[in-house]
N, C-alpha and C positions, 0 to 999 in steps of 0.2 A: 796408248796414252799420248795424247797430242801435246804439242809444246804449249799451246794456249792454256790448256787445263793445268799443266804442270806449273806454269807461270802464275795462274790464279791461286793455286794451292800455296805456292811459295810466298806470294804477297799476303795471303791470309795468315799464314804462320808468322810472317815478319811483323804484321800489324799487331797480332795478339802479343807477340814478344815485347814490342814497343810499349803497348798499353800496360802490360804487366810491370815493366821496368818503371814506367811513369807513375803508376799507382804506388809502387814500393817507395820511390823517392818522395812522393807526395805524403805518404804516411809518415816517413821518417822526418820530414820537414815539420809536419803537424805536431809530432811527438816532441820534437826539439823545441818548438816555439811555445808549447804548452806543457810545462813540467808537471802540472797536476794530472794530466791525462797519462803521462808516462808511468807514474806510480800506480795509477789505476790499472794499467794494461796487464801488469803481472798477476793481479788477483782475479780479475773478471768476476765480480760479484753477481752479475745478472745471469751467468750461465751455471 
């Protein structure tokens, strides 16, 4: 296992983590600014 490959894997995992956190924060902001969607989220009528 070379250092370059290890670094690439580490960066990949780090980026995925950042994207996941960003999406979670974005969803919370959307739910907070739109109270109508927040009440919808609990029921999920489409599924």
